[in-house]
C-alpha positions, 0 to 999 in steps of 0.5 A, a space after each residue: 571655361 574649365 576650372 580645377 579642383 585640388 588634390 584635397 578636394 578629390 580626396 573630400 569627394 572620394 570620402 563623401 562617396 564612401 560615407 554615402 556607401 557608394 562604390 565609386 571614386 573620382 581620379 584626376 585625369 592627365 595628372 591635374 584636374 583641369 583635364 577633367 575627372 574620371 569616375 570609376 566603379 569600384 564595386 556595385 554600380 550606382 545611378 550616375 545622376 545621384 552621384 552627380 548630384 552628390 558631387 554637385 552639392 559639395 562643389 557648389 560650396 566652392 562655386 563650381 559645378 560638374 557635368 558628364 561629357 556627352 559621349 563618356 558618362 565616366 568623365 566629369 568636366 568642372 566648370 566655374 558657376 560664374 561662367 555658366 
């Protein structure tokens, strides 16, 4: 089951990435986060698993968890922790 993050959560996550000096940003897919989030490299590359850990630290406070799509490491799915 996919869950959603709102625009403010995406903005907060982008600020967290900036705070960690990670040149990546998150963007909604198809205009809403229920379709997933796209992770975009905006500069120097960084370990995707470390980025995912940072994102999941934030999402855990919202009872959500992110995972990468198996065949596209830039695509993140957001799920409720209750349905895992």
